[in-house]
Residue frames relative to the residue before (quaternion, step in Angstrom):
aa qw qx qy qz dx dy dz
X 1.0000 0.0000 0.0000 0.0000 0.00 0.00 0.00
X 0.0021 0.8032 -0.5943 0.0412 3.57 -0.71 1.04
X 0.0004 0.8358 -0.5490 0.0039 3.62 -0.16 1.18
X 0.0824 -0.7968 0.5961 0.0540 3.62 -0.03 1.19
X 0.1074 0.7947 -0.5914 0.0845 3.55 -0.98 0.75
X 0.5266 -0.5939 0.4858 0.3661 3.54 -1.19 0.49
X 0.6838 -0.4343 0.3548 0.4669 3.55 -1.26 0.17
X 0.7406 0.4800 -0.3028 0.3597 3.51 -0.96 0.83
X 0.7145 0.4722 -0.3214 0.4040 3.63 0.62 -0.88
X 0.3873 -0.7684 0.4517 0.2355 3.60 1.28 0.05
X 0.0664 -0.8473 0.5269 0.0076 3.57 0.61 1.15
X 0.6631 0.5061 -0.3317 0.4406 3.61 0.95 -0.72
X 0.5483 0.5897 -0.4042 0.4337 3.58 1.15 -0.46
X 0.6750 0.4794 -0.2744 0.4891 3.56 1.09 -0.74
X 0.7479 0.4527 -0.2176 0.4340 3.58 0.88 -0.97
X 0.7547 0.4956 -0.2515 0.3487 3.57 0.60 -1.13
X 0.5868 0.5920 -0.4214 0.3571 3.67 0.85 -0.56
X 0.6280 0.5589 -0.3376 0.4234 3.60 1.15 -0.48
X 0.7605 0.3696 -0.1841 0.5011 3.61 1.20 -0.34
X 0.4981 -0.6266 0.5190 0.2998 3.51 -1.15 0.73
X 0.6143 -0.5739 0.3954 0.3701 3.59 -1.05 0.71
X 0.6205 0.5624 -0.3463 0.4228 3.62 1.06 -0.64
X 0.6436 0.5349 -0.3210 0.4434 3.58 1.18 -0.43
X 0.6759 0.5125 -0.2611 0.4607 3.56 1.27 -0.14
X 0.1346 -0.7543 0.6360 0.0919 3.56 -0.94 0.89
X 0.8768 -0.0936 0.0265 0.4709 3.52 -0.51 1.22
X 0.4542 -0.6870 0.4980 0.2718 3.51 -1.16 0.59
X 0.8025 0.1809 -0.0925 0.5610 3.59 1.20 -0.20
X 0.6701 -0.5037 0.3764 0.3945 3.52 -1.29 0.43
X 0.5920 0.5796 -0.3654 0.4243 3.59 1.05 -0.70
X 0.6630 0.5009 -0.3134 0.4596 3.59 1.00 -0.76
X 0.5999 0.5352 -0.3613 0.4725 3.58 1.10 -0.60
X 0.6608 0.4939 -0.3078 0.4740 3.60 0.94 -0.84
X 0.6269 0.5237 -0.3336 0.4705 3.60 1.03 -0.75
X 0.6262 0.5269 -0.3287 0.4714 3.57 1.00 -0.82
X 0.6754 0.4905 -0.2984 0.4628 3.59 0.88 -0.90
X 0.6428 0.5172 -0.3211 0.4650 3.61 1.02 -0.77
X 0.7137 0.4665 -0.2620 0.4522 3.57 0.93 -0.89
X 0.7462 0.3568 -0.2126 0.5203 3.59 1.18 -0.36
X 0.1204 0.8162 -0.5511 0.1246 3.58 1.05 0.76
X 0.8084 0.2369 -0.2021 0.4995 3.53 -0.87 1.00
X 0.6518 0.5124 -0.3176 0.4601 3.58 1.26 -0.19
X 0.5905 -0.6069 0.3612 0.3905 3.57 1.23 0.07
X 0.7564 -0.3836 0.3026 0.4350 3.49 -1.38 -0.29
X 0.6722 -0.4627 0.3620 0.4506 3.58 -1.27 0.21
X 0.6713 -0.4653 0.3584 0.4521 3.59 -1.19 0.34
X 0.4890 -0.6856 0.4606 0.2807 3.53 -1.01 0.75
X 0.0098 -0.8080 0.5863 -0.0571 3.54 0.40 1.27
X 0.5780 -0.6051 0.4200 0.3513 3.55 -1.12 0.62
X 0.7938 0.1178 -0.0399 0.5953 3.57 1.03 -0.82
X 0.1237 -0.7675 0.6273 0.0460 3.56 -0.74 1.11
X 0.1392 -0.7856 0.5999 0.0598 3.59 -0.73 1.07
X 0.0663 -0.7663 0.6390 0.0087 3.56 -0.77 1.11
X 0.1376 -0.8147 0.5626 0.0290 3.54 -0.35 1.31
X 0.8455 0.1658 -0.1343 0.4894 3.58 -1.16 0.66
X 0.1069 0.7990 -0.5759 0.1362 3.57 0.86 0.96
X 0.8428 0.1881 -0.1686 0.4753 3.56 -1.08 0.84
X 0.3869 0.7071 -0.4997 0.3173 3.59 1.08 0.67
X 0.7928 0.1447 -0.0745 0.5874 3.59 0.99 -0.80
X 0.6223 -0.5706 0.3775 0.3803 3.60 -1.13 0.58
X 0.2463 -0.7464 0.5978 0.1575 3.56 -1.24 0.53
X 0.3327 -0.7329 0.5565 0.2061 3.56 -1.13 0.66
X 0.7536 -0.3974 0.2660 0.4509 3.59 -1.31 0.06
X 0.6587 0.5098 -0.3121 0.4569 3.58 0.92 -0.90
X 0.6647 0.5063 -0.3037 0.4578 3.58 0.93 -0.88
X 0.6276 0.5213 -0.3404 0.4674 3.60 0.99 -0.76
X 0.6655 0.4982 -0.2984 0.4690 3.58 0.93 -0.89
X 0.6468 0.5168 -0.3136 0.4649 3.59 0.97 -0.85
X 0.6485 0.5180 -0.3152 0.4601 3.56 0.93 -0.90
X 0.6441 0.5124 -0.3217 0.4681 3.58 0.93 -0.85
X 0.6477 0.5221 -0.3227 0.4514 3.60 0.92 -0.84
X 0.6529 0.5017 -0.3121 0.4739 3.59 0.94 -0.87
X 0.6931 0.4795 -0.2838 0.4573 3.58 0.85 -0.97
X 0.6239 0.5348 -0.3348 0.4612 3.58 1.03 -0.76
X 0.6530 0.5229 -0.3061 0.4544 3.56 0.97 -0.86
X 0.7325 0.4401 -0.2252 0.4681 3.59 1.03 -0.80
X 0.5395 0.6848 -0.3973 0.2865 3.58 1.08 -0.72
X 0.8484 0.1672 -0.1508 0.4791 3.52 -0.88 1.03
X 0.7617 0.3605 -0.2133 0.4943 3.60 1.19 -0.18
X 0.7966 0.0968 -0.0406 0.5954 3.60 1.14 -0.58
X 0.5115 -0.6781 0.4507 0.2747 3.54 -1.15 0.66
X 0.0977 -0.7488 0.6531 0.0559 3.50 -1.23 0.69
X 0.1274 -0.7737 0.6184 0.0526 3.56 -0.81 1.04
X 0.0771 -0.7927 0.6047 -0.0041 3.54 -0.83 1.06
X 0.0843 -0.7549 0.6466 0.0708 3.55 -0.99 0.86
X 0.0760 0.8018 -0.5849 0.0957 3.54 -1.00 0.83
X 0.4014 -0.6782 0.5566 0.2631 3.52 -1.17 0.62
X 0.6369 0.5165 -0.3143 0.4783 3.57 1.25 -0.43
X 0.4570 -0.6848 0.4828 0.2986 3.63 -0.71 0.98
X 0.5888 -0.6177 0.3914 0.3443 3.57 -1.00 0.83
X 0.5694 0.5933 -0.3841 0.4198 3.62 1.14 -0.45
X 0.7160 0.4225 -0.2477 0.4975 3.61 1.22 -0.42
X 0.4372 0.7209 -0.4504 0.2939 3.60 1.25 -0.03
X 0.6033 0.5660 -0.3630 0.4289 3.59 1.02 -0.74
X 0.6722 0.4801 -0.2918 0.4821 3.59 0.90 -0.90
X 0.6276 0.5431 -0.3340 0.4467 3.59 0.99 -0.81
X 0.7024 0.4773 -0.2674 0.4553 3.59 0.92 -0.90
X 0.3370 -0.8292 0.3974 0.2022 3.56 1.39 -0.24
X 0.7347 0.3608 -0.2384 0.5228 3.66 0.66 -0.94
X 0.4254 -0.7558 0.4257 0.2581 3.63 -0.36 1.19
X 0.6813 0.4932 -0.3047 0.4469 3.60 0.88 -0.86
X 0.7006 0.4405 -0.2702 0.4921 3.58 0.84 -0.96
X 0.6134 0.5466 -0.3511 0.4491 3.59 1.03 -0.72
X 0.6286 0.5281 -0.3338 0.4632 3.60 0.98 -0.81
X 0.6931 0.4841 -0.2768 0.4568 3.56 0.85 -0.99
X 0.6705 0.4941 -0.2992 0.4656 3.59 0.91 -0.91
X 0.6831 0.4789 -0.2927 0.4673 3.59 0.84 -0.95
X 0.6046 0.5522 -0.3562 0.4502 3.59 1.04 -0.70
X 0.7161 0.4479 -0.2561 0.4701 3.59 0.88 -0.91
X 0.6829 0.4717 -0.2919 0.4753 3.59 1.08 -0.64
X 0.7999 0.3650 -0.1625 0.4478 3.57 0.84 -0.95
X 0.5820 0.5633 -0.3846 0.4427 3.59 1.16 -0.48
X 0.8349 0.0939 -0.1243 0.5280 3.58 -0.74 1.07
X 0.4323 0.7018 -0.4649 0.3232 3.62 1.19 0.32
X 0.2966 -0.6713 0.6419 0.2220 3.51 -1.29 0.50
X 0.1396 -0.8299 0.5384 0.0431 3.57 -0.50 1.16
X 0.0850 -0.7580 0.6461 0.0280 3.50 -1.06 0.91
X 0.1217 -0.7699 0.6228 0.0681 3.55 -0.76 1.00
X 0.1849 -0.8064 0.5580 0.0640 3.53 -0.54 1.23
X 0.0471 -0.7830 0.6202 0.0058 3.54 -0.98 0.86
X 0.4466 0.6831 -0.5060 0.2790 3.51 -1.16 0.50
X 0.6534 -0.5141 0.3762 0.4089 3.52 -1.29 0.16
X 0.6268 -0.5275 0.4203 0.3901 3.53 -1.29 0.35
X 0.4012 -0.7051 0.5285 0.2500 3.56 -0.84 0.96
X 0.5893 0.5607 -0.3733 0.4460 3.59 1.10 -0.55
X 0.6444 0.5142 -0.3147 0.4704 3.54 1.00 -0.83
X 0.6367 0.5222 -0.3173 0.4703 3.58 1.02 -0.83
X 0.6661 0.5049 -0.3018 0.4585 3.59 0.94 -0.89
X 0.6304 0.5336 -0.3246 0.4609 3.58 1.05 -0.78
X 0.6731 0.4982 -0.2968 0.4589 3.58 0.94 -0.84
X 0.6573 0.5197 -0.3100 0.4492 3.58 1.13 -0.60
X 0.7061 0.4528 -0.2741 0.4704 3.61 1.15 -0.49
């Protein structure tokens, strides 16, 4: 499931209620990379049934992070679900990932067989601010 959306429609509000907090590793890709850095030599993240990566493509990734991400996705592909939320449309993920070979592999694993939801609408934060 890949729900790209502009800032505001609150994609996680739609996605997360269906999952127990234990099924989630970090609210953002940066936390997944931090987990991988802190557990060097301990292998991949726990084999949770559903991995939620929030705010994909918000901050730049380096070579090590691209390789780590590919390893995690390769391990999960076809056996466990990965949910990705991003403000960047998936058509631009290849450019964001920068390395053509790794970008091809990562996008193939993320987008092949994905169910995509494109959310549109005003910012819920803006709506909440106007109500207070």
